[in-house]
N, C-alpha and C positions, 0 to 999 in steps of 0.2 A: 255159740260164740267159741272161738278158738282159745285155747289155754296154753299156759307155759308148760314146757316139758323139756326133758333132756334128750328127747328123741332126735335122731339124726335124719329123720324123714323130713320132706318138704313141709308136710302138714304137721304142726304141733298137735299133740293129742290132749285130751281133757285131763285136768288135774283135780284132785280132791282136796287141795289145800284150803285152809280157812283164811289165809292172808290174801291180799290183792297186791299186784305188782306195785301200784302207786303207793301203797302203805309202806312197802319195803324201801322204796326210793325216798319217800318223805322222812322216814325214820333215820335213814342213813345220813341224809343232808342235815336234818335238824340236830340229831345227837352228835354227829361228827363235828359240826361247826360250833355247837354249844360248849363242848369241852374246852377247846383252846380259848374261846371268848370268855368263858367263866373264869378260867385260870388267870387270864389277863386282867379281868375286872378285880379279882381278889387281890392281885398283886399291885396294880397301878390305878385301878378305876376304869370307868368306861371311856373308850376312845372310839369315836365313830369311824375314823379313818382305818384303824386296825380292824374294826368289826367288818367293814366292807371288804377289806383285803382277805381276811380269813374266810368269810362266808363264800366269796367267789372262788378262792383258791381251793377250798374244800370241795366245792362243786366240781372243780376241775380234776380233783383226785378221783371222784366218782366217774367222770367222763374218761379219765385215763384208764381206769379198770375196764370200762366198756370198750375202749379202743384196743386194749389187749385182747379182749374177747373177739373183736373184729378180726384181728390178725390170726388168732388161733382157730377160728371157726368160719373162715371165708368160704370154704367149700359148702358148708351148710347154708350160709347166707345166700350164696349164688343159687342154690336149689330152691330155697324158700322164696327168693325174689321172683323167680319164674312162676311159682305157684300163686303168689300173692298178686302179681300183675293180672293173672287170669281171674282170680277170685274177687279182687277189689277194684277192678277197672271202673273209673268214674266215681268211686267212693273211697278214695285213699284214706281220708280222715277216719273212716270206720276201722281200718286196720290198726291205726295208732291207738284208738280208743279201746279196741279189743285187747291189744297187748297190755296196756296199763291197767285195765280193769280185770285182767285174767287172774284166776286163782293160782297161788303158788305155794308149794310145800317148802318147809324149812330146808330140806336137803337140796332143793333146787336153787337156793339163793346164791350159793358159791360156785355154781356151774357156769362156765363160759357159754354153753349152749343156750342158757336162759337169756343172757344179755346180748347174745348175737341177734336176737329178735328185735332189739332196738334198731339195728342196722338194716335188717331185711325189711323192717317196716318203713324206716326212713328212706330206703332205696326206692320206694315208690315215688318219692319226690325228687330223688337224685340217684340215678342208677349207678353212679360212680362207686357207691359203697357196696355194690354187689359185683364189682369187677376188680379182680386182683391185679390187673394191668393198669389201673387208673392212678393218677396222681392223688386223688382224694383218699383212696384206700391206703396208699403207702404213707402219706404225710400224717394221716390221723392215727393209724396203727403205730407209726413211729413215735408220734407224740405221746402215746400211752406209755411206752417203755422209757422215753427220755425224761418226761416231766414228772413222773409219779413221785420219786424220792425227793427231788428238789422242791416240789410243792409242799411236801410234808415238812421238810427242813425250814422252808420259808414260814409256814404257818406257826410252828412252835419257836422258831428263832426270833420272832417279834416279841416274845415274852421272856424267853429263858436265856438270851445272850449266848447261844451255842457257838456263835462266831462273831467277829467284829462287824459292826453295822455296815461298814464299807464293803466287806466281802459278801454279806447277805444281800446288800443292794445290787452288787454286780450280778449275783445269781438271779435275783428277782428281775433285773433289767433284761437278762437273756430270756428268761421264761416268758415274761409278759410281752416282750417284743415278738417272740415267736408266735404267741397267740394272736396278737394284733395283726401282724403281717400276714399270717396264715389265713385269718378270717377275711381280710381285705382281698387277698388273692383268690380265695374261695368265691366271694361274691363276683369278682370280675370273670372268673372262669365259668361260673354258673350261668350268668346272663349272656356272656359272649357266645357260649355254646347253645343258648336258647333252651336250656333244660326246663324253663318255666312253661313252655308251650304245652297246652293240654290241662293245666292246673288252674283252679279258680284263684281269684285274687285273695280271697279269705284264707285259703290253705297256704298260699305263698307267704302271706303276711304272718301267719302263725309259725310255720315250720321252716321257712327260709329267713324271713325277716326277724320274727320274734325270738326264736331260739338262738340264732347266730349273733344277733346284735349285742347280746350280753358279752360276747367275746370281742366286741369293739370297745364298749364303754368301760367295762371293768378293767381290762388290761391297760387302757389309757391311764386310769388312775394308778394302776400298779407301776407303770413306767415312771410317772411323776414321783410317786413315793420312793421308788428305787433310786432315782436320781438324787433325791434329797438325802437318802441314806448314804449314798456314795460321797456327795459333796460335803456333808456335815460330819460324816463318820460317827453319827449319833442316832440313837433311837428316840430321842426326846420328843419329837413331834407326834410319835405314835404311842406315847406313854400317858 
């Protein structure tokens, strides 16, 4: 099984780490979302609307970091894509499993080359992410730089009043509309260009439908919540 590495070669080399990639991802999501949710509960009590917004927006923080890795390591992704197409033809799901079950050392966690493999693996389902000339590459790598800080401000702004509710709502509306519109446009482009050809319905349901649909439904709630923040200029419904 191929492993995580900082290598710039097309083939990742084996790692001797004791952690698995999925463990790092799970720990980042759970711990990162738990902190602002716990702080909010301690201050105001449990609010399901706030919990959903924070959990999703924190996942987007992780994705933004991955998207920055996409931008920084596109040359590596292009090379890995060519190799993975040859190695995993007809069994693309195995590449995804291989990556997330790969061993990873602590020093590899912060390296963009590690998370570039998210995209070289996903590019087996959508080659746009291994093409620096594609819209998919530029819109997603741009999203990483543009939404990272606003996402963090939104997460903690729901609890600590770092700005007026109306201002936070405007920022949230921009962020969540970008996500919603971008995902809808992604679906249109993916199916219009028939990128689904050659993939099983199961794999498409998991990696095109399942993963991306979260960026339809959660941003829709984010848009509604942001509009309420704007029109009421109050955090009351999220407290």
